[in-house]
C-alpha positions as CSV (number, residue, x, y, z in Angstrom):
1,X,118.9,110.0,111.5
2,X,118.7,109.8,115.3
3,X,115.7,107.4,115.0
4,X,117.7,105.2,112.7
5,X,120.6,105.1,115.2
6,X,118.1,104.2,118.0
7,X,116.7,101.4,115.8
8,X,120.2,100.0,115.3
9,X,121.0,100.2,119.0
10,X,117.8,98.4,119.9
11,X,118.5,95.7,117.3
12,X,121.9,95.2,118.9
13,X,120.4,95.0,122.3
14,X,117.8,92.5,121.2
15,X,120.4,90.3,119.5
16,X,122.6,90.3,122.6
17,X,119.6,89.4,124.7
18,X,118.7,86.5,122.3
19,X,122.3,85.2,122.8
20,X,121.9,85.3,126.5
21,X,118.4,83.7,126.4
22,X,119.7,80.9,124.1
23,X,122.6,80.2,126.4
24,X,120.2,80.0,129.3
25,X,117.9,77.7,127.2
26,X,115.1,80.2,127.6
27,X,113.9,79.7,124.0
28,X,110.6,81.5,124.4
29,X,112.4,84.7,125.4
30,X,115.0,84.2,122.7
31,X,112.2,83.9,120.1
32,X,110.7,87.1,121.3
33,X,114.0,89.0,121.1
34,X,114.8,87.6,117.7
35,X,111.3,88.4,116.4
36,X,111.6,91.9,117.8
37,X,115.0,92.2,115.9
38,X,113.2,91.3,112.7
39,X,110.6,94.0,113.4
40,X,113.3,96.5,114.0
41,X,114.9,95.7,110.7
42,X,111.5,96.1,109.1
43,X,111.2,99.5,110.7
44,X,114.6,100.5,109.2
45,X,113.5,99.2,105.8
46,X,110.3,101.3,106.0
47,X,112.3,104.6,106.0
48,X,114.5,103.7,103.1
49,X,114.5,105.7,99.9
50,X,115.1,102.9,97.4
51,X,115.5,105.5,94.6
52,X,119.0,106.3,96.0
53,X,121.8,103.8,95.4
54,X,122.5,103.6,99.2
55,X,118.8,102.8,99.7
56,X,119.1,99.8,97.3
57,X,122.3,98.6,99.1
58,X,120.7,98.9,102.5
59,X,117.6,97.1,101.3
60,X,119.8,94.1,100.3
61,X,121.6,94.3,103.7
62,X,118.3,94.4,105.6
63,X,117.0,91.4,103.6
64,X,120.2,89.5,104.5
65,X,119.9,90.4,108.2
66,X,116.2,89.4,108.4
67,X,116.9,86.0,106.8
68,X,119.8,85.3,109.1
69,X,117.9,86.3,112.2
70,X,115.0,84.1,111.1
71,X,117.5,81.2,110.5
72,X,119.2,81.8,113.9
73,X,115.7,81.8,115.5
74,X,114.7,78.5,113.9
75,X,118.1,76.8,114.8
76,X,118.6,78.7,118.0
77,X,122.1,79.3,116.7
78,X,124.2,81.8,118.7
79,X,127.0,81.8,116.1
80,X,124.7,83.2,113.4
81,X,123.7,86.0,115.8
82,X,127.3,86.7,116.6
83,X,128.1,87.2,112.9
84,X,125.3,89.8,112.6
85,X,126.3,91.9,115.6
86,X,129.3,93.5,114.0
87,X,127.3,94.3,110.8
88,X,124.6,96.1,112.9
89,X,127.3,97.9,114.9
90,X,129.0,99.1,111.7
91,X,125.8,100.4,110.2
92,X,125.0,102.2,113.5
93,X,128.5,103.7,113.5
94,X,128.1,104.9,109.9
95,X,124.8,106.6,110.7
96,X,126.3,108.1,113.8
97,X,129.1,109.6,111.8
98,X,126.6,110.9,109.2
99,X,124.6,112.6,112.0
100,X,127.7,114.7,113.0
101,X,128.4,115.8,109.4
102,X,127.2,119.1,107.9
103,X,125.0,119.1,104.8
104,X,127.9,120.3,102.7
105,X,130.1,117.4,104.0
106,X,127.3,114.9,103.2
107,X,126.9,116.4,99.7
108,X,130.7,116.2,99.1
109,X,130.7,112.5,100.2
110,X,127.8,111.7,97.9
111,X,129.5,113.5,95.0
112,X,132.8,111.6,95.6
113,X,130.9,108.3,95.7
114,X,129.5,108.8,92.2
């Protein structure tokens, strides 16, 4: 779980850097940051268990994030990036909370969700 949290943190960092680069009209660096963000989302996707309901939900979220990042990159649109940052932060926070829970608490949460 710690690796997943780090991937979310790095995604947030790269998205924020992209905003700064676009504001500075440094489009080459913005492109690199946004491409790195897509790579980070792909890394998150690679560790998904799509046999679990949460895995399928995360797959859909990651697909949405990737498409939006690519759109923001093509358009160099800061507003698109700004709408993605809270989503990435929320996902990171959720995994941070999970990382502090015991296995029994996680099992209870899973059972309650069914």
